[in-house]
N, C-alpha and C positions, 0 to 999 in steps of 0.2 A: 504493500500500500504506500509506503514511504517513497519508493522509487517512482510510482505512478504520479504521486503528488508533485514531486520534484520535477518530473518530466513536463507535466502540465504547466507548472509555474515558469519553467525555463522557456517553453514555447511562447507563453504570453510575453515574457521579457524580450524575446527576439522580435516579436511582432509589434511591440510598443513603439519603436521609433517611426515606422511607416504610418501608424495610426496617428501619432502625434503630429506628423507633418501635415495632416489634414485638419486636425482640430486641436485647439489649445484649451486647457482647463482654465476656466475664467473665475472660479470661486477662490476665496482667500484661505479657507480652511474647512475642516470637517469635525464633527463629533458623532461617534457611533456608540450605540448600545446594543449588545448582542447576547443572546442566550443560545445554548446548544449542548452538544455532547462531545466529550473528549474520549477518543478510543485508544486502545493499546493495553497490553497486559505485560507486567514486569514481575519477575520472580525475585523475592527477597529471602535469602537464607542466612541465618545467624547462628553463632556459636558463643554462648555465654556461660557463666558459672556463678555459683553462690556456695557458701559454707553451711554445712549441716552435720551434726554429730562430730564436730571438730575435724571434718574432712571436706575437701572440695567436691561439689556436685557439678556436673556439666549438663547444659540444656541446648539442644539443637532444634531449630524451628525452620519451617518452610511455609511461605505464604505467597499467593499470587495477587498482586495489586493491579486491579483493573481500572478502567476509566470510569467516568461518571459525568454528571451534568456540570457545565461550566457557565460562568457569567463574566462578561467582558465589557470594559469601558475603554474607549480610545479617542484621541483627539490629535489633530495635526494642523500645521499652518504652512502655507506656501512660502518657499524661500526663493524659488526661481523657476519660471516657466511652468512645467508640469510636475515639478519636484516639491514635495512637502516633507517636513520633519515632524514626526509624531511620537507620542508616548501612549502607553496603554497599561491597563491592569486587568488581570484575569484571575479567577478563583475557581478551583475545582476540589471536590472531596469525594471519598469513597470509604468503604469499610470491607474488611475481609477476615476470614478465619485462618489460623495458622496451625498446621500439624506439628506436634511437639513430641520429641523423644528425649529422654533424660537418663542419666546414669546417677543413681542415688546411693551413697555409702550405707553400709549396714550400721545400725545402732549398737550392735554387739561385737561384730568381727571387723578388725581393721583391714583396709584394702580389699574389701569384698563388695564391690559395687553391684547394684541391681538395676535392671532396665525397667523403664516405665514409659508409657505413651499417654498422651492426652491431647486436647484441642483447646486453643485459646480463641475465643469468639469475639467478633466485632472490634477488631483492631483498626483504629481510625487512621486515615491517610488524607492529608490536605496539602494543597500547593497554592501559594500566593505568588503570582508571576508578574513582574514589572518589565514591560517591553519598551525598548527604544527602537524606533523604526525610521528608515528612509523610505518614503512612499513615492512611487511614480504613478501619477494619475493619467489614465488613458480615457479620454472622452470617446464614446462610441456613437452616441447621438446627443441631442440637446437634453435628453432625459436619462440617459444611461451612461455610466462611466465605470471603469475598473481601476482599482488601486492595487498595485503590486508592491509588496513591502518586504523588507528584510532588516535584520539588525540583531543586537545582543538582547538577552533576557536574563534578569536576575530572579532566581527561584528561591523562595523561602518555604522550606519543606518542614512539615510536622508529621511525625510517624510514631505510632504506638508499637512497642515491642514487648514480648513476654520477658519477665525477669525471674525472680525467685519463685519457687513452688512451695505451696503449703502441703506438707506431707503428714499423713497419719499412719500408724503402725497397728497391726502387722500389714504387710503388703509388699512394698509401699503403695499407698493410695493417694492420688492427687486430689485434694479437697478444695484447692483454690490456686489461682495463678496471679501473682502480682504483675503489674505492667508498668513500664516506664515510657515517658513521652520524650522523644528526641527531636530537637530542632536544628536544622542545618540551613545554611545559605550557600548557594552555588550559582555559577554563571553559565549560561548556555546560549542558544541562538533561536531566532524565530524567522519563519519564511511564510508569507501569506498572500492571499488573493481575495479581494473584497469587491463584490459586484453590487452596484447601487442603481435603483430605479427611482427617480424623483416623481412623486405624486404631485407636488406643487413645486414652485421654483426653488424652495429651500428645504423642504421636508420630503423624505422618501422612505423606502424600505430596501433592505439589502440582505445579502448572504455572504458569509465568511467561510473560507477554507484556509486553515493555517496549520503549519507543522512547527512544534516547539520541541526542543531537546536540551537536556542537561544531564549531569550525573553527580551523585553525592556520596561521600564516604560516611557511613553510619557506624557508630561504635558497636562492635560485635558482629557486624555483617561480614560475610565471606567475600563479597564482591561489591563494587559500587552499585548503587541503586539508580536506575534510569528514571528521570522525571520528564514530564511533558508528554506529548503525543500528538496525534492528528485531531484537530478540532474542526467541527463543522456546525454552523448554526446561522441564525438570522435575527434581524431586529430592525430598529429604527435608525435612519441616517439623516443627519442634519448638516446643511451647508451654510456657510456665512461668508 
């Protein structure tokens, strides 16, 4: 899907100069409000530990972090010709269960760990993304234009992870799972295409297709967690 999106955006970028030769974007700026869906699934595997019975216990978890609904605000101002500089903010959130396997020391025998499995439910994941964009506006008609955008994105990530286990004996039996909230900030990229149809001279509706990407190191994670994804949605478009 990512390759298809990048190909379509590249074709629009190549076509932009010939279209721009025919029409010039006459507005000074834009303000967009968009809602939609962020797709994509990323696997997060962790290896953490805690102490119990004066020995270390280890906890391994695996969870699939999927996309969810997103909300986006963006605005831009013309700097020259059909080129505008813009900023945007988007938010998305989802929750997932994590499969858990642990090695628990014995309360009676030293260095005799026992295996146990459990599931941690409703681990929250959210992304606040702040976009900086260079936007090339392509007027198609006097009512339709296309904005091709690219630039860096700052992701503020919040992720729930399982931590210590509450254990009862004999067993061991997992009676509860503590969780910790991890926050990370990382820098990625955004690449987008926004189509607008003006119902009046200054107000219209539009659709957004955008790909955002970044990665973050989380404490205890086996690999970096990929953030962002392919976003598609629609909403209100304002020109000024």
